[in-house]
N, C-alpha and C positions, 0 to 999 in steps of 0.2 A: 582056522578061519582068519582072514586078514581083513581088518577094518580100515577103510580109508577115510580120513577126515578131510572133507572138501572145504576149501576157503570160499567164503561168501562175503561179498562186499556189503557194507552197511547200507540200508536204504538211503536213497539220495535225499529224502526229506530230512534226514538226521545230520547230514553234512552241513557245516557252517556255510552260510550264503555270503562268501567273502566278497564277491563282486557287488552285491547290493549294499553290504556294509561300507565298502570303499566309496560307492556313489553317494550314500547318505553323508558320510564324513566330508566328502568334497563339497556337497551342497551346503553343509553347515559352515565350513570354512569360508565359502563364498559369501554366505549371508553375514557372517561375522565381519568379514572384510568390508563389505558394503556399509554396514552400520558404523564401523570405525571411520571409514572415509567420510561419511556424512557428518559424524560428530566432530571430525577434525577440520572441516571446512570453516574458513573464517566467516564471521557474521556478515550477512548482507546488511549494509549500513544505509538507513533511510533517514533523511532529514525532512521534517514537515515544516514548511516556511510560510508564515502567514500572519493572520490577525487573531482576534479572539475566537473565531471559528476553529482555529487550531490551538491557541493557548488554553481555552476553556473547553475544547472539543471533547476530550475524554475517550476518543476513539482509537488513540494510538496504541494503547496496551492490547486491545483486541486485535488490531492489525498485526502487531508483532507476534502474538500467539498463533493466530490462524494462518498467517503467511508462513511462519516457520513450520507448522504442521504440513502445509501444502508442499512446500519446497524441500522438506526433510533436511533442513539446514538451519543453523542459528540465524536469527533476524534481530536487529537492534534499531528501534525507532526513536530518534531524538527530535526535539522541536526547537526552532528559532522563531518565536512568535511573540506578539505583544498586543494586548487589547487596545483598541482605539487607534492603532497606527495605520499608516498609509504606505503606498508604494514608495513614496519619497523617503520614509524611514527605512524601508526594506533596502534601498540602495546603500545605506550606511552599515548594513549588517551582513554584507556579502563575505567579509573576512571570516565571520563566525560559521557561516555555512561551509565555506571552503575548508576551514580548519578540521571539520568533522570528516573530511574525505569520504563523502557519501557515494554510494553506488546509485542511489535513487534520490531525487529531490521532488517532493510534492509541494506545489505552490498554489496559494490562494491569496491574492492581494488586491482585489477590486472592491471589497465590501465597504471599506471606509473611504476610499476614493470617491465612492458614489454618494456619500452623504453631503447634503447641501452646505452644512456649516464648516466643512473642512477645506473647501475651496480648491479641490484638486480637479481641474478641468478634465473633460474626456480626452482631449488632445495630450494634456501633460501625463495623464495616467497611461495612455498608450505609449508615449515616449519612454516613461519610466519602466514599464514592464519589458519593452523591447530591449532597453539597456541592461536590465537585470538578466534576461535570457541570454543576451550576447556575452555579458561578462561571465556568467556561470559556465556557459559552454566553452569559452576560451580558457578559463582556469581549471575546469573539470571536464576535459574533452571526452572522457569515457563515462561520465555520469549520465544516467537516464533522467531526463527532466520531464515532469508531468505536470501540466497546468490543470487546475480544477475549478469547476463551478460548484458551489456548495448548496445549501439549503435556501428556500425562499424566505422573504421577510414579510411581516404583517404588522398591523396596528401602527403606532407611532414610529417604530423602527422601519416600517415599510414606507411611511409617508415621507420620512426625510431622505429616502433613496428612490425618488420617482423614476430615475433613469438607470437603475442598476443593471437592467438587461443590456443596455447599450454599453456599459462598462465591461460587462462579461463578453459581449460580442467583440469588442475592441481588443481585449486580451486574447481571446481565442484566435482573432485574425493574425495577431502578432506571432502566436505559437505556430499557426499553420504556415505562415510565411517562412518560418524557419524549420519546418518539418518536425516540430516539437509536439509530443502527444497532448491530447486534451481529453479529460474525463468530466463528464457532466453528471452530477449527482441529482440534479433537479427532477428528472423523471421518477426516480425512486420515491421522492417526497410527494410528488403529484399523485401517486398511486394511493396515498392515504385518504381517508374520508376527511371532510373539513373538520369534524370534531376530533378525530384522531390527530390531525395535523396541528390543531390548536393545543391539544394536550402534549404533543411531542415537543413543541416549541412554545412554552408558556409565555416567554417574554417577547415573542415576535422575532427573535434573532438567533438566540443560542439554544440549539436542540438539547434535550436530555441526553446525557452520554450514552445510556443504554439503547436509546432509539437510534442515535447517530451511528453507533456501532452496527446495528442491524442493517441500516440502509447503506452507509458509506463503505464499511469494511468488505463486504462480499464483492462489491464492484471493483475495489482496489486490488483485492487478492487475485481475482480473476484476470484483471488487466495486467498486473505486474507479473504473475506467474504464466500468463498466456494460455490458461486452461481453467476449466471449471473444477474447483477443488471440493465442491459440495459444501455441506454444513460441517 
């Protein structure tokens, strides 16, 4: 009797799924490459240019962290700011801003112009901010310039700024005339109750940094990134 041994293929489920393995390896490589590219991008350089609302603001580190997470690239936020100074002082600081070679410049320079005792007229303030915007655009033509209106004032600090809204409007008009962006943070503060607002800005001018970060930073992140990045 002759016995024949028939060849039988292994069940397909026992064969290595080479096609799937190659696909998974390819996806992993793409993912790793994307991560490497993001990490290798140069930092987005931002300069916050302003008064004590910037110098004492405390919102810059939160902006740096949250914007970096949103854009998936490094972000560096530096400040050129001084408490009590005006737009006339700011005109003398343009070299410092330009030296940083920023990609984005955030500007708030109306708050002290509007105080009665510093004698910066509305017309002078408007000329100053127009000159600042023109020089920055000329010297940093690829930089994105964003003018800002910050928090409200109250108490004595509000009393010495009776026409602050007119100064904001004048600066906004100069920005609009040049096609420069304007971000108004005041609506965010107005959503607080009177008691919460008083607690958030205890001296009537300078917000607590943690509250400023909650109100100012999401607005700036969304505006700079061009999308809602969530919390």
